[in-house]
N, C-alpha and C positions, 0 to 999 in steps of 0.2 A: 860642216859642222853642225850637229844635230841641236834641237832646241835644248836638250837636258844638259848636254855638254856646255853649250853657252851660259846657261844658267848657273851651272856650277862654277864656271871660271869667273863670272860677275860676282858670285858669292866670296871666292876666295879673295879678289880685288877688294871688295867693300870691307872684309875682315881685316886684311892686311892694312889697308889704308886707315881704318878706324883705330886699331891698336898702335899703329906708329903715331898717329896724331895724339892718342892719350899718352903714350909714353913721352913724346916730346913735350906735351903739357906738363907732365909730371916733372921732367928734368929741369923745368924753369921757363920752357918755351922761349929761350932766347937764342936765335939762330947764330948770332955773332960770338956767343961762348961755347958753342957746341964743339966738343973735341971728339977724339975717336972712340973714346970709352962711351961717350953718350950715344953717337951713332951707333955703336955696336949694340947698345941696349935697346935702342929703337927698332933697329932691323930684328933682333932677336924677339922682340915683343910681337911684331908683325908675323913672323915665321910661326911662333907659338900659336897665335890667334888663328891660323889657317889650319893647324893640324886637325882640330876637330871636324873641320868641313871636309878634310881630306879622308878622315876616318868614316864620315857619313858616305861620302862617294864609293868608298871600297865595301860598304856593308850592302849586300845583296837583297836584304829585306827592306831597305829604304826605298820608299815609291818615288821620292823626288828626285835623288841624284844616285840612287844605288845602281851598282854594276848589275846588269841584266845576266841570267844564267842562260 
């Protein structure tokens, strides 16, 4: 695995965890009262947070993570 790929994966994970934690806090932050709808909202927030990083990786003009031609 090259350095750019590893950096992109780390960025995906950071964005996903950050958004999940923010959504968890926004739902009240009580793990004992978390239901399926809350888990779905938290997971969705994580996935949505990763999408801009994926778009950046697919952009061939991006020098950090961009797909090389």
